[in-house]
BAMI-344342 format. One record per residue (C-alpha): residue in one letter; residue number from 1; x, y, z. Coordinates in steps of 0.25 Angstrom, whole numbers, plus 5000, padded with zeros to 4 digits. Layout:
residues N
+-------+-------+------+------+------+
| lumlo | marba |   c1 |   c2 |   c3 |
+-------+-------+------+------+------+
|     A |   NUM |    X |    Y |    Z |
...
+-------+-------+------+------+------+
END
This chain:
residues 294
+-------+-------+------+------+------+
| lumlo | marba |   c1 |   c2 |   c3 |
+-------+-------+------+------+------+
|     M |     1 | 5321 | 5382 | 5215 |
|     S |     2 | 5322 | 5388 | 5201 |
|     L |     3 | 5324 | 5402 | 5199 |
|     P |     4 | 5312 | 5411 | 5192 |
|     D |     5 | 5315 | 5416 | 5178 |
|     Y |     6 | 5316 | 5431 | 5184 |
|     L |     7 | 5325 | 5433 | 5196 |
|     T |     8 | 5322 | 5445 | 5206 |
|     T |     9 | 5334 | 5454 | 5210 |
|     A |    10 | 5336 | 5444 | 5222 |
|     E |    11 | 5335 | 5432 | 5215 |
|     A |    12 | 5345 | 5437 | 5205 |
|     A |    13 | 5355 | 5441 | 5215 |
|     E |    14 | 5354 | 5427 | 5221 |
|     Y |    15 | 5355 | 5421 | 5208 |
|     L |    16 | 5367 | 5429 | 5203 |
|     R |    17 | 5373 | 5427 | 5219 |
|     L |    18 | 5374 | 5443 | 5218 |
|     K |    19 | 5368 | 5453 | 5228 |
|     E |    20 | 5356 | 5460 | 5224 |
|     R |    21 | 5362 | 5473 | 5225 |
|     K |    22 | 5372 | 5468 | 5214 |
|     V |    23 | 5361 | 5463 | 5204 |
|     Y |    24 | 5355 | 5478 | 5206 |
|     D |    25 | 5368 | 5483 | 5200 |
|     L |    26 | 5369 | 5473 | 5189 |
|     V |    27 | 5355 | 5478 | 5186 |
|     G |    28 | 5359 | 5493 | 5187 |
|     Q |    29 | 5370 | 5490 | 5177 |
|     G |    30 | 5361 | 5484 | 5168 |
|     V |    31 | 5369 | 5471 | 5168 |
|     I |    32 | 5360 | 5460 | 5173 |
|     P |    33 | 5346 | 5456 | 5165 |
|     C |    34 | 5334 | 5460 | 5173 |
|     V |    35 | 5320 | 5465 | 5170 |
|     R |    36 | 5313 | 5475 | 5179 |
|     V |    37 | 5298 | 5472 | 5181 |
|     T |    38 | 5290 | 5482 | 5189 |
|     G |    39 | 5302 | 5488 | 5196 |
|     K |    40 | 5308 | 5473 | 5198 |
|     L |    41 | 5319 | 5468 | 5194 |
|     L |    42 | 5319 | 5453 | 5187 |
|     F |    43 | 5330 | 5445 | 5183 |
|     P |    44 | 5328 | 5435 | 5171 |
|     R |    45 | 5336 | 5422 | 5176 |
|     Q |    46 | 5340 | 5417 | 5162 |
|     R |    47 | 5345 | 5431 | 5158 |
|     I |    48 | 5353 | 5431 | 5172 |
|     D |    49 | 5359 | 5418 | 5168 |
|     L |    50 | 5363 | 5424 | 5154 |
|     W |    51 | 5369 | 5436 | 5161 |
|     L |    52 | 5376 | 5426 | 5170 |
|     M |    53 | 5382 | 5418 | 5160 |
|     N |    54 | 5386 | 5429 | 5151 |
|     H |    55 | 5396 | 5433 | 5162 |
|     L |    56 | 5402 | 5419 | 5160 |
|     E |    57 | 5405 | 5420 | 5145 |
|     G |    58 | 5421 | 5420 | 5147 |
|     D |    59 | 5428 | 5424 | 5135 |
|     E |    60 | 5416 | 5423 | 5126 |
|     G |    61 | 5412 | 5437 | 5129 |
|     V |    62 | 5425 | 5443 | 5123 |
|     S |    63 | 5423 | 5436 | 5109 |
|     A |    64 | 5422 | 5445 | 5097 |
|     P |    65 | 5409 | 5455 | 5097 |
|     T |    66 | 5397 | 5449 | 5090 |
|     P |    67 | 5388 | 5458 | 5080 |
|     P |    68 | 5375 | 5462 | 5087 |
|     V |    69 | 5368 | 5453 | 5076 |
|     L |    70 | 5356 | 5446 | 5077 |
|     V |    71 | 5355 | 5434 | 5066 |
|     G |    72 | 5347 | 5420 | 5065 |
|     S |    73 | 5333 | 5420 | 5062 |
|     Q |    74 | 5324 | 5431 | 5058 |
|     D |    75 | 5313 | 5434 | 5067 |
|     P |    76 | 5303 | 5446 | 5066 |
|     L |    77 | 5300 | 5449 | 5079 |
|     L |    78 | 5317 | 5449 | 5084 |
|     E |    79 | 5319 | 5458 | 5071 |
|     W |    80 | 5308 | 5467 | 5076 |
|     A |    81 | 5314 | 5467 | 5090 |
|     V |    82 | 5329 | 5468 | 5087 |
|     K |    83 | 5326 | 5481 | 5079 |
|     E |    84 | 5315 | 5487 | 5089 |
|     S |    85 | 5324 | 5483 | 5101 |
|     N |    86 | 5336 | 5491 | 5096 |
|     A |    87 | 5345 | 5480 | 5098 |
|     E |    88 | 5354 | 5483 | 5088 |
|     L |    89 | 5356 | 5470 | 5083 |
|     A |    90 | 5358 | 5468 | 5068 |
|     M |    91 | 5350 | 5456 | 5061 |
|     L |    92 | 5354 | 5445 | 5052 |
|     C |    93 | 5344 | 5435 | 5052 |
|     Q |    94 | 5347 | 5424 | 5043 |
|     G |    95 | 5342 | 5412 | 5049 |
|     S |    96 | 5343 | 5405 | 5063 |
|     G |    97 | 5355 | 5397 | 5057 |
|     D |    98 | 5362 | 5407 | 5051 |
|     G |    99 | 5361 | 5415 | 5065 |
|     V |   100 | 5366 | 5403 | 5073 |
|     Q |   101 | 5379 | 5404 | 5065 |
|     R |   102 | 5381 | 5418 | 5066 |
|     L |   103 | 5379 | 5418 | 5081 |
|     V |   104 | 5389 | 5406 | 5083 |
|     D |   105 | 5399 | 5414 | 5074 |
|     G |   106 | 5397 | 5426 | 5082 |
|     R |   107 | 5391 | 5435 | 5070 |
|     A |   108 | 5379 | 5438 | 5078 |
|     M |   109 | 5375 | 5442 | 5092 |
|     V |   110 | 5361 | 5434 | 5092 |
|     A |   111 | 5354 | 5423 | 5082 |
|     G |   112 | 5338 | 5422 | 5082 |
|     M |   113 | 5336 | 5407 | 5079 |
|     H |   114 | 5323 | 5397 | 5078 |
|     I |   115 | 5330 | 5384 | 5074 |
|     W |   116 | 5322 | 5372 | 5076 |
|     H |   117 | 5330 | 5359 | 5077 |
|     A |   118 | 5320 | 5347 | 5075 |
|     Q |   119 | 5328 | 5337 | 5082 |
|     T |   120 | 5328 | 5344 | 5096 |
|     E |   121 | 5315 | 5351 | 5094 |
|     R |   122 | 5321 | 5363 | 5098 |
|     Y |   123 | 5324 | 5378 | 5094 |
|     N |   124 | 5338 | 5383 | 5092 |
|     D |   125 | 5345 | 5373 | 5099 |
|     P |   126 | 5359 | 5377 | 5100 |
|     V |   127 | 5366 | 5363 | 5099 |
|     T |   128 | 5358 | 5360 | 5086 |
|     L |   129 | 5361 | 5375 | 5081 |
|     G |   130 | 5377 | 5373 | 5083 |
|     L |   131 | 5376 | 5383 | 5095 |
|     S |   132 | 5380 | 5375 | 5105 |
|     G |   133 | 5394 | 5379 | 5105 |
|     M |   134 | 5391 | 5393 | 5109 |
|     R |   135 | 5393 | 5391 | 5124 |
|     D |   136 | 5385 | 5406 | 5127 |
|     L |   137 | 5374 | 5404 | 5117 |
|     V |   138 | 5362 | 5408 | 5123 |
|     L |   139 | 5347 | 5407 | 5116 |
|     I |   140 | 5336 | 5417 | 5119 |
|     R |   141 | 5321 | 5415 | 5115 |
|     W |   142 | 5316 | 5425 | 5107 |
|     A |   143 | 5303 | 5420 | 5103 |
|     K |   144 | 5294 | 5408 | 5099 |
|     R |   145 | 5289 | 5409 | 5085 |
|     R |   146 | 5279 | 5402 | 5077 |
|     Q |   147 | 5284 | 5396 | 5065 |
|     G |   148 | 5275 | 5392 | 5053 |
|     L |   149 | 5268 | 5391 | 5039 |
|     L |   150 | 5269 | 5406 | 5033 |
|     L |   151 | 5258 | 5405 | 5022 |
|     A |   152 | 5252 | 5416 | 5013 |
|     P |   153 | 5241 | 5424 | 5019 |
|     D |   154 | 5227 | 5416 | 5020 |
|     N |   155 | 5235 | 5403 | 5016 |
|     P |   156 | 5231 | 5401 | 5002 |
|     H |   157 | 5237 | 5387 | 5001 |
|     G |   158 | 5230 | 5381 | 5014 |
|     I |   159 | 5241 | 5377 | 5021 |
|     V |   160 | 5240 | 5373 | 5034 |
|     Q |   161 | 5252 | 5364 | 5038 |
|     L |   162 | 5266 | 5362 | 5036 |
|     E |   163 | 5263 | 5349 | 5027 |
|     D |   164 | 5256 | 5359 | 5018 |
|     I |   165 | 5270 | 5366 | 5013 |
|     A |   166 | 5273 | 5354 | 5004 |
|     R |   167 | 5260 | 5356 | 4996 |
|     S |   168 | 5265 | 5357 | 4981 |
|     G |   169 | 5265 | 5371 | 4975 |
|     L |   170 | 5267 | 5378 | 4990 |
|     R |   171 | 5282 | 5386 | 4991 |
|     L |   172 | 5287 | 5386 | 5003 |
|     A |   173 | 5297 | 5399 | 5008 |
|     H |   174 | 5308 | 5395 | 5017 |
|     R |   175 | 5320 | 5401 | 5024 |
|     Q |   176 | 5334 | 5400 | 5023 |
|     P |   177 | 5340 | 5386 | 5028 |
|     E |   178 | 5346 | 5392 | 5041 |
|     A |   179 | 5333 | 5399 | 5046 |
|     G |   180 | 5327 | 5392 | 5059 |
|     V |   181 | 5314 | 5390 | 5051 |
|     S |   182 | 5321 | 5382 | 5040 |
|     H |   183 | 5324 | 5373 | 5051 |
|     L |   184 | 5310 | 5371 | 5057 |
|     L |   185 | 5304 | 5370 | 5042 |
|     Q |   186 | 5315 | 5358 | 5038 |
|     S |   187 | 5311 | 5352 | 5051 |
|     L |   188 | 5295 | 5353 | 5050 |
|     L |   189 | 5297 | 5348 | 5034 |
|     A |   190 | 5304 | 5336 | 5040 |
|     S |   191 | 5294 | 5333 | 5051 |
|     Y |   192 | 5282 | 5334 | 5041 |
|     R |   193 | 5290 | 5326 | 5031 |
|     I |   194 | 5290 | 5338 | 5021 |
|     D |   195 | 5301 | 5336 | 5010 |
|     G |   196 | 5306 | 5350 | 5009 |
|     S |   197 | 5311 | 5347 | 4995 |
|     Q |   198 | 5297 | 5345 | 4990 |
|     L |   199 | 5293 | 5359 | 4995 |
|     A |   200 | 5293 | 5370 | 4985 |
|     W |   201 | 5303 | 5380 | 4993 |
|     A |   202 | 5302 | 5396 | 4990 |
|     A |   203 | 5314 | 5400 | 4981 |
|     H |   204 | 5322 | 5408 | 4989 |
|     P |   205 | 5322 | 5406 | 5006 |
|     S |   206 | 5316 | 5418 | 5014 |
|     L |   207 | 5327 | 5423 | 5023 |
|     S |   208 | 5319 | 5427 | 5035 |
|     E |   209 | 5305 | 5425 | 5042 |
|     D |   210 | 5299 | 5438 | 5035 |
|     D |   211 | 5304 | 5434 | 5021 |
|     L |   212 | 5298 | 5419 | 5022 |
|     A |   213 | 5284 | 5426 | 5024 |
|     L |   214 | 5286 | 5436 | 5014 |
|     A |   215 | 5289 | 5426 | 5003 |
|     I |   216 | 5276 | 5420 | 5007 |
|     R |   217 | 5268 | 5433 | 5006 |
|     Q |   218 | 5274 | 5436 | 4993 |
|     G |   219 | 5270 | 5424 | 4988 |
|     E |   220 | 5284 | 5418 | 4986 |
|     A |   221 | 5281 | 5406 | 4994 |
|     D |   222 | 5267 | 5399 | 5000 |
|     V |   223 | 5273 | 5394 | 5014 |
|     G |   224 | 5284 | 5395 | 5024 |
|     V |   225 | 5289 | 5393 | 5037 |
|     G |   226 | 5290 | 5404 | 5045 |
|     I |   227 | 5285 | 5412 | 5059 |
|     E |   228 | 5272 | 5419 | 5061 |
|     A |   229 | 5277 | 5432 | 5063 |
|     A |   230 | 5283 | 5432 | 5048 |
|     A |   231 | 5269 | 5427 | 5044 |
|     R |   232 | 5261 | 5437 | 5050 |
|     R |   233 | 5269 | 5450 | 5045 |
|     Q |   234 | 5267 | 5444 | 5030 |
|     G |   235 | 5253 | 5442 | 5033 |
|     L |   236 | 5255 | 5427 | 5031 |
|     A |   237 | 5246 | 5414 | 5034 |
|     F |   238 | 5252 | 5406 | 5046 |
|     I |   239 | 5253 | 5393 | 5050 |
|     P |   240 | 5261 | 5389 | 5064 |
|     L |   241 | 5270 | 5377 | 5064 |
|     Q |   242 | 5280 | 5379 | 5076 |
|     Q |   243 | 5284 | 5387 | 5087 |
|     E |   244 | 5298 | 5391 | 5087 |
|     H |   245 | 5309 | 5396 | 5097 |
|     F |   246 | 5317 | 5408 | 5090 |
|     D |   247 | 5329 | 5411 | 5099 |
|     L |   248 | 5340 | 5422 | 5099 |
|     A |   249 | 5354 | 5414 | 5101 |
|     M |   250 | 5366 | 5422 | 5106 |
|     R |   251 | 5378 | 5423 | 5115 |
|     R |   252 | 5376 | 5424 | 5129 |
|     R |   253 | 5382 | 5438 | 5131 |
|     H |   254 | 5376 | 5444 | 5118 |
|     Y |   255 | 5363 | 5442 | 5127 |
|     F |   256 | 5367 | 5454 | 5134 |
|     E |   257 | 5372 | 5462 | 5123 |
|     P |   258 | 5363 | 5474 | 5122 |
|     A |   259 | 5356 | 5471 | 5109 |
|     M |   260 | 5350 | 5458 | 5115 |
|     Q |   261 | 5346 | 5465 | 5128 |
|     R |   262 | 5339 | 5475 | 5120 |
|     L |   263 | 5332 | 5466 | 5110 |
|     L |   264 | 5328 | 5455 | 5122 |
|     A |   265 | 5323 | 5467 | 5131 |
|     F |   266 | 5314 | 5474 | 5119 |
|     A |   267 | 5309 | 5460 | 5117 |
|     G |   268 | 5304 | 5459 | 5132 |
|     S |   269 | 5295 | 5472 | 5128 |
|     E |   270 | 5280 | 5473 | 5126 |
|     R |   271 | 5283 | 5480 | 5112 |
|     F |   272 | 5290 | 5466 | 5108 |
|     A |   273 | 5279 | 5458 | 5113 |
|     H |   274 | 5270 | 5466 | 5105 |
|     R |   275 | 5278 | 5463 | 5091 |
|     A |   276 | 5278 | 5448 | 5094 |
|     E |   277 | 5264 | 5447 | 5095 |
|     T |   278 | 5262 | 5455 | 5084 |
|     L |   279 | 5271 | 5448 | 5076 |
|     G |   280 | 5265 | 5434 | 5078 |
|     G |   281 | 5270 | 5420 | 5081 |
|     Y |   282 | 5279 | 5424 | 5093 |
|     D |   283 | 5280 | 5420 | 5107 |
|     V |   284 | 5289 | 5428 | 5114 |
|     S |   285 | 5285 | 5424 | 5129 |
|     E |   286 | 5300 | 5418 | 5129 |
|     L |   287 | 5308 | 5428 | 5124 |
|     G |   288 | 5321 | 5430 | 5131 |
|     K |   289 | 5321 | 5416 | 5137 |
|     V |   290 | 5334 | 5411 | 5137 |
|     V |   291 | 5333 | 5397 | 5130 |
|     Y |   292 | 5348 | 5392 | 5129 |
|     N |   293 | 5360 | 5397 | 5137 |
|     A |   294 | 5373 | 5390 | 5135 |
+-------+-------+------+------+------+
END
């Protein structure tokens, strides 16, 4: 019989091969993941598994300290949550690809990413990303986001589908090559057999979702691919193309650092849910789900 996603105290004790009294002691010490619902303790099974694995890291746990930096792709909801949760994470968001490299090199604690792989039809595949060598890698779902075409208000060029970006005279805003949306755009162009060399690209890449939206708002470009939340923030028109997975990658032990625990705890609040709904284009129903555990 499969176990439920949330264990009672008795179920958690049986799962851990401990007495219930010891489980209560661990709760009192604040060292075991749990939530309290109407006075009753519940233990998220996936987080219990992570907690167990974290105690089996061997010499991984005594490596050089990792700076509390969040790298990778920029996300408006994540950026806001880091600040509002007092997670004390510095942010250096220069694209998903850059984040992967900094995570591997030990220069960051967590990396946000949304890299689409057309061959596997998956987002954030550790093998394809070159992360399979991290034997303590964990991927935590942050959100599902709507990606689509960002257009000037009222869509003056009458764009209705991706193929329309190949029209003569349209300028295409774009991100740096290592950004996750650049991988998606190249995949979409290949799928629709659009020759990227024939497109009129904006003179300079936009270094964030908000920068791309602002470039269109200010008339520096006519269309670009980005997230709905960025379009809304700049009052742009938006045509959805694809729902993507935005995940947080980290070493298992860093999941239990106070910075990450503060961030994820805040992400479970009503205030956070309201912000996600207000920004638009977010589905946070799977936030906190462990989608990969090496």
